[in-house]
C-alpha positions, 0 to 999 in steps of 0.5 A, a space after each residue: 500500500 502506497 500512501 496518497 501523499 507519496 504519489 507524484 504524477 499520474 497520467 490516465 486515459 480511460 475509455 469505455 473499453 479499458 484504460 492505460 495509466 502511468 504513475 510515479 510514487 516515492 518509497 523511503 528505505 529509511 523507515 525500519 531501514 528497508 524498502 519492502 517493495 523493492 525485492 518484489 518490484 525487481 522480480 519478473 512476476 506478474 504485478 497487479 496494481 489497484 489505484 483509487 483516485 478520490 477527490 476531496 470536496 467538503 460539500 459532498 462525498 464522491 465515489 472514488 475512481 477505481 482502477 485495477 490492472 497489470 503492470 506493463 513497464 516499470 523503472 526506479 530512480 534511487 536517491 543514495 548517500 555518497 560513498 565518501 559518507 560512511 553510514 551504517 546499513 542501507 545507503 539508499 534514502 528513497 526510491 522513486 518508482 514509475 509504473 505503466 499499467 493497463 486493464 487486464 485484457 489489454 495487457 494479457 490478451 495482446 500476448 495471447 496467440 492461440 490456434 484452435 478449433 471447436 466444433 459444434 460449439 458457440 462463440 461463447 465457448 471459444 471465448 471461455 476456453 481462451 480468456 484465461 483466469 485473470 479476465 472477468 468476462 460477462 455476456 449479453 449478446 444472443 449471437 454468442 450463444 448460437 452453436 456453429 459446426 465450425 469455430 476457428 481461431 487462426 491466431 499465431 499463424 506465420 504472416 498474421 499479427 492478430 492477437 486474441 485481443 485483436 480477435 475479440 475486438 474484430 468480432 465485436 466490430 464485424 458483428 455490430 456488438 459492444 465491448 464495454 469495461 467497468 473500471 469499478 468492478 474490473 469486468 468486461 461485457 460483450 453485448 448487443 447494445 450499449 449499457 444503461 448506467 445510472 440516470 442523467 446528472 447535471 454537470 456543474 458549469 463551474 467544473 467546466 472551463 470550456 466545451 467544444 462541439 465536434 462533428 465527425 466525417 459523415 459516411 457518404 456511401 450506400 451499401 450493396 450486398 452481392 451473392 454470386 451463388 450461380 443457382 440463385 444470384 442475389 442483390 440487395 441495396 442498403 441505402 442511407 439518407 446522407 449518401 452521394 449518388 454513385 458512391 457505394 460499398 459492395 460486399 461480395 459473398 457466395 452463400 447457397 442458403 437464401 437465409 444466410 444472405 438475408 442475415 448478412 444483408 441485415 447485418 450490413 444494414 445495422 452496421 451502416 451508422 451515421 455518427 452524430 456530434 460529440 462534445 469535448 470538455 476541458 475541465 476547470 476542476 475535478 467534477 463534483 459527481 461520480 464521473 465515469 465512462 458510460 455515465 449520463 450527463 446534461 449540460 444545463 441548469 446552474 450557470 449553463 445558458 439555455 441557448 447553447 447547442 447541447 442544452 436539452 440533450 442527454 450525453 454519455 461519457 465516452 472517455 476521460 483523459 487526466 494528468 496530475 502532478 504534485 504541487 510539491 514535487 520534492 521527494 520528501 514533500 507530503 511523504 506518507 500523508 494520506 493525500 496531497 494537492 495536485 495540478 490537474 489537466 482533465 478533458 473528456 469526450 461526450 456522445 449523445 445517448 442515442 449514438 449508435 456508433 461504438 468506440 473500439 480500440 484499434 485492432 488487426 483483422 485475423 487472417 483467414 483461412 487457417 490451413 490444416 491437414 485432415 483425413 476424409 471420413 467415410 462410414 461406408 463399407 469395412 474399415 479397409 475399403 476406400 469408400 466415400 460418403 456424403 452427408 445431407 445437412 438437415 436444415 439446408 439439404 446441402 450435401 457435405 463431406 466430413 473431414 477429421 482433423 488429427 491435430 485437434 483430437 480428430 474433431 470432424 469438420 463439415 465441408 461442401 461436397 464439391 468436385 474441387 479441381 475436377 469439372 462436372 464430367 468427372 465424379 471422383 468423390 473424396 475417398 476414406 482416409 484421403 489426406 487433404 489440406 483443409 481451409 478453415 474460415 471462422 464458421 466454415 471450411 473447405 477442402 483446398 487440395 489433396 496431399 498424397 497418392 492413393 495406395 497402389 496408384 503410384 507408378 515407378 518413375 522409369 515407366 513415365 506412366 499415368 494411372 487411374 485407380 478405381 474401386 474400394 480395395 486391391 481385391 475390388 478395383 479397376 486399374 487403367 495404366 498408360 506406361 512406356 516399355 522400351 520407349 513404346 506406349 502401353 495401355 493396360 485396363 484391368 478389372 479385379 474382383 477377388 480372384 476373377 480378373 479381366 484385362 485389355 492390353 494394347 502394346 505395339 502390334 498387339 491387342 490382348 483380351 484376357 479373362 481368368 480366375 487367379 490361382 
């Protein structure tokens, strides 16, 4: 515990999604001839900080601003007695500590790069599996509860810089959600709408030095969603009043299910938001009310003029920026007092309560697809038979393959039952245990290509041959080979059914037809 009078500087940026803070304080090593903080401070162990900022107003008590986070940077300045002065014990008089810390998710998740696959789970299950024990996360968003056949985390892949923190913010941004942080409880919430915190309170004009009305750039485009699915191509326009004719943002998708296209169009319509004005406040003094992000404020009453633009409107606190330095900066000043006097510069951003645009931290978009190896699944025939099987999805009636992913405990992912590299003239379904490269998107997958030759299909290099091997096993198959013997082409077609064989062979000057039962 560091007494308030020992704190010399404080710099805070508090946003609706988290905070960063830089502070410095002094500890004497002369009390009891030791500094108990020092041996802990120099370790590499995870360091947690709790900071409370409490204004002292005689008129009323205000709830302290509470912050709790993890240290990201730290350093020490030491005040010591010169060596020529002989002293007994520790020559260090004071240590001036400086630390930077931030909210837990910002600190820990930016170093978290998991690659994972969860099948038949919800996005909430993915988040719970990877959020860690130091982050308290709540949910109030329906889309997080929906189960998906595939849930992919593509982090940590070479070429991708997105961390788990980036992934969560991208999820919120791309799905039109809200990411909010409660500094008093040190908890986060993923929700479908902005939280309602308290009732609107008037902000005393004596607290405010100046206010500035800010207008963000207006979106001037319409949206068009395009579905390139050839069996039922679709287009849907999403218009807004402030768009300029001829300016648009197209989203191209390939969705066989009409319902999926409607959901995507609805999402893009919800994401198309026109930002409203904001209020930038410069404070004259620390406000005499509980002032936090998400709190509701009115600029009216008291000394406020009824003619100002913000009059009659309800605003929400969006951010708080605060810098404080001790009026008495000397190391020994106010030492071990429970409070001190500070010079403070404080500003804040307000948004309208009706504002739908959501403030989010900068993020890197996760890189999809994630490429992993798998083996094709078929339950047809015996274990040894190289059969194929497709499955019909109940809701959509679409045909699908299943592929087991050995890396993740042979979880089975569903992929479209498609010709892949062949034209429709060739019907060669993916056979059991075929080794394939699977491309995994967030909630879908597909077979990218095949990675090995079927057993018995490969020919010696000297033959310079080509081989088409059809059938289930080496005892039930048809082999079509084109090879070179003495630099002459030879075509060999052989059908095998247990011991029964039929063969057509074409060589230089000969055509051989043969049917027989093998010994």
